[in-house]
N, C-alpha and C positions, 0 to 999 in steps of 0.2 A: 504494500500500500504506500509506504513512504517513497519507494522507488518510482511508482506511478505519479505521485504528487510532484516529485522532483523533475521528472521528464515533462510533465504538464507545465510546470513553471518555466522550464527552458523554452518550451514551445511558445508560451505567451510572450516571453522576452523577445524571441525572434520576430514574432508578428509585430511587436511594438517598435522595433528598430528598423532603420533603413537597411535595405538589402546589402548595400555596399559596405556598411559597417560590420554586419554579421560575417560577410564573406572575406573581409580584409584580414590578411595575416601580417603580423608584425615583421616577419622576415621575408616578405615578398620582394621580388626583384623590382626595383624602381627603374622607370624608363625615362631617358633624356633624349630629346630630338634636337639635332643641331643642323641648322641651315648654313652651310659654309660658302665663302666666295671661291671662285676659281673652279677647277676641275679635280676629279679624283686622281688623275694622272700627274698632277702637279706636285713636284717634290716639295715645294714651299708649302702648299696646302696640307699635304700629308704630315709635314713636320709640325705644323700648327695643331693639327688634330691630335698628334701624339702629345704635344705640350698640354693641351686641355685634358686629355684622358689621364695623363700622369698627375696633373694637378688635382683632379677628382680622386684619384687613387690615394694620393698623399693625405686626403681628407677622410679616407675610409670607404670610398665608393669605387669598387673595382669592377671594370667592365667585364662582363661574362660571369660574374659571381653575384654580388648583391645589386648590380646595376647593369642595364643594357643601354649602350649609347648608340643611337642611330644617326649616322651622318648622311646628309644629302648634299650633292655638289651640282648646283644649277648652271654653273658657268656664268656667262655675262648676259644671258638672254632673259628679259624681264618676264616673258610668258612662262618660261621654264622655272623661274624663281617662284612665281605664283602657284604653278602646278605642284611643285615639290613642297611648298609650304602647306598646301591643302593635304597633300599625302601624309606629311608628318603629323598634322593635326588629326587626321583620320586614324592614326595609329594610337591615339589617346595616351600620349606620354604624360608623365607627372610634371615635367618642366620642358620648355622649349628654349633654345638658344639661337639668337639671330646675330650673325656676324656681318655688320654693315647696315647701311641705311635701307637699301631695297629689301634685303631678306627680313629685316625687322618689320618693315611696313607690310610685307606680304603675310607674315605670321599674324600680325594684328588684324588684318582683314579676314583671316581665316578663323580666328578665335578671339573672343573677349573674356574667356573664362580660364583657359589653361595658362599658368604663369609663364611669362617670357622674360628671359634675361638677355639684354642686348649689349653689344660692345662695338667699338669702332664707328660710332655714329657721330653726327654733327648737330649740335644745338637741338636736342630732343624736344624741348618745349616749343620752339618755333616750328618744328616739323610735325607737331601734334602727336608725338609718341607718348608724352606724359603731360599731366596738368602743371606740375611744378617739379623742380629738382628735389626739394625737401620732402614732398609728399606726392609721389607719382599719381596716385589716385585710381589707377586701373589695374590691369593684369600684367603690366610691364615695368621693369626697372633695369638698371644696369650702369654702363660706363660709356661716356662719350670721349672721343679721342682728342679733338683739338677745337679751339675756338676758330671761327672763320678768319680772324685777324692774323693767323699764322701765315697767310699768303704773303704778307710783307716780309716775313722772315725767310721764306723760300727765295724770294727775289733778291734779298740782301745777300744770302749765301751764294747764289748763282753769280751775282755781280762780283762778289769777292774773288771767286775762282776764275771768272772771265771778265776782266775789267773793260774789255771792248764790247760787252753785251749791249745790243741796241734793240732787238726785237725778241719777244718771247711768245711762244704758243702754249696755251694752257690746255692740256689734253685730258678730256674726260667724256664720259657718256652720261648725259643728264637723266637718262632713264634709270640707271643703276647707281648713280652717284648723286643722290638727292641734294647733298650739301655742296655739290660742285659749283653751282651758280654763286653761292655765298663765298666760296674760296676765290672764284674768278673775280668777283667784285673787290675782294680784299687785295688781290694782286693789282688790279686796275687802280685802286686808290693809292697804293704805294709806288706805282710805276713812275710818276713824275719826279719823285725824289731821287730816282736812279737814272733818269733820262732814258727810259725804256718804253717802247711801244708794246702793247699787249694785244694779242689776238686770241680768241677762245673758240676755235672751230669745233663744233660738236661732232663727236664720232659715235655714230649709232651702229655701225657695222664694221667688220674687220677690214673691208675695202676702203673705209674712210680714213684709216690710220695713216697709210703712206702719203696720200695727198696732203694731209694736215701737217705732216712732218717735212715732207720735201719742199713745201712752199716757202720754208724758211731759208733755203739755200740760195735763193735768187739774189740775196744781198748778204754781205758779211755781217757778223755780229748776232747770229741767231742762237736761240736756246730754247729749252723745253722745261715746262713744269708739269709733271705727270701726277694727277690726283688719284686718290684711292677709289675703289669700287670694284664690283664683281667683274665687270667687263674688262677693266684694266688688268685685273689679276689673271683673267683667262687669256689675255693677249700680251702679257708682260714680255715674253720671249721675243715676240715680233717687234714690240716697241724698242726694246734694248738693242736688237739687231739693226733696226732702221736708224736709230740714233748713232750707232757706230758707223754704218755705211755712209751716212750723210755728214759724219763728223760734227755732230751737234752735241754740245754739253747739255746735260739734263739733270734735274734734281727731282727726286721721287718723294712722295708723301709718306711712304711706308718704309721704315728703316731697313728691313732685310732685303729690299729690292736692290740695294747696292751690292749685297752679297751675290746677287744673281748676275752681276755684270754692269749695273747702272753706275754712273759716275759718282753720284752723291745722293744721300737720302737723309731726310730729317722728319721726325714725327714721333708720335707716342709709341712707346715700347710695346709691341704686340704681346711679347711673352709675359710682361707684367700684367697687362689687361686680361689675358686669357686666364691667368692664375687667380686674379681678383674675381673674374666672372665665375670661376669654379667655386669660389667661396660663397657667392650668392646662390648658386645652384644648390650647394650643400645646405644652406640655411633654409631654403624653400622646401627641400626634401624633408627637412626636420620640422616643417610646419609654419615657417615664416610667411607672412603675407606680403607680396611684392608691392602692394599699394602703399605700404608703410615703410618701405626700404628706400632710403634716399638714393637718387641718381648721383653718381660720383664722376668727377673729372679725372682724366689721366694726370698722373703726377710725375711720371718718368718719361723724359724725352731723349731720343738718341740721334746723334749725328754720326753718320758712317760715310767714309770717303774711300773710294776704290782707286788706289794709285796706279794700278795696272791699266785701268780704263783711262785715267788722266794722261798717262804716258802715250797711249795709243792715239789720243786726241791732240797730242802735242801741247798739253797744258802743264804748267808748273804750279803746284798747289802751294800757296803761301804758308810759311812756317806757323804764322799766327792761327791759321785755320786748322792746320794739323794738330796744334796744341789743344784746340778746343774739341777735337773729334773724340767721340767715345770709342770708336773702332776705326782702324786704318787697315785696309786690305792691301797687302803688298803685291 
């Protein structure tokens, strides 16, 4: 009789509780969906995925054990970004991670309930990702890379390594680099201080890249500022090779692009941001609400100079600039 009463009590508790609470197990595998820039065949992208996976493991979440991390690589195509964002949301992960402006926007369009941690974005309040930095207010929070005013810094560094700089093309795809227009305006504002003319040819397709770059060689004193974004990440090799072919000095907004052969790069340290993003994912997996987790700015910036590329371009890097570099590639 007592056993029947006990079983009846258990049954009544199950009826009174939500199904997901009854079914949930404390040790269940948690799922994290990550929308990455670039492609799965990119060594740079794979290296970053490894950094993020290791950062979560350091916090006690091991992929294949208590966590399953699903990466998606949409390249630089906006329709593919939106499609893979819906696919990740459909897999019902516990947390989503958006790397960059376009992936984050696509994830937000696909869900307003699953928590999202973003990084490498620009001005998330102005872009409508969050209500405020202190209290995001929705299902997204994370880390933004740089203020748009950094455009003046890129121009200053490029002018320092190329004193004869006269014309600069700002390379970006406005569809996948939502903050690109803000960066372009920043460069344009600073340009008169350095006696530089700025052009910002939009590049929507791979075929647009070479005309945008080759147009600078008609006159001496040309240079490139290459902005971040999934499209740029997917076509980075092409951009670096074209800059070398046309002997154009270029500065890149993502630090490790100089490691891939670019002349110089300056921006928020992606390794630091990936690790910090992992800490936010960990907090959410433990029950934190993203609406109350403040959006944080990048705090570590990296200047990388590739001396091998400088030599190939016939450039002498000033000692003062080398002294300020965080990394010099011989």
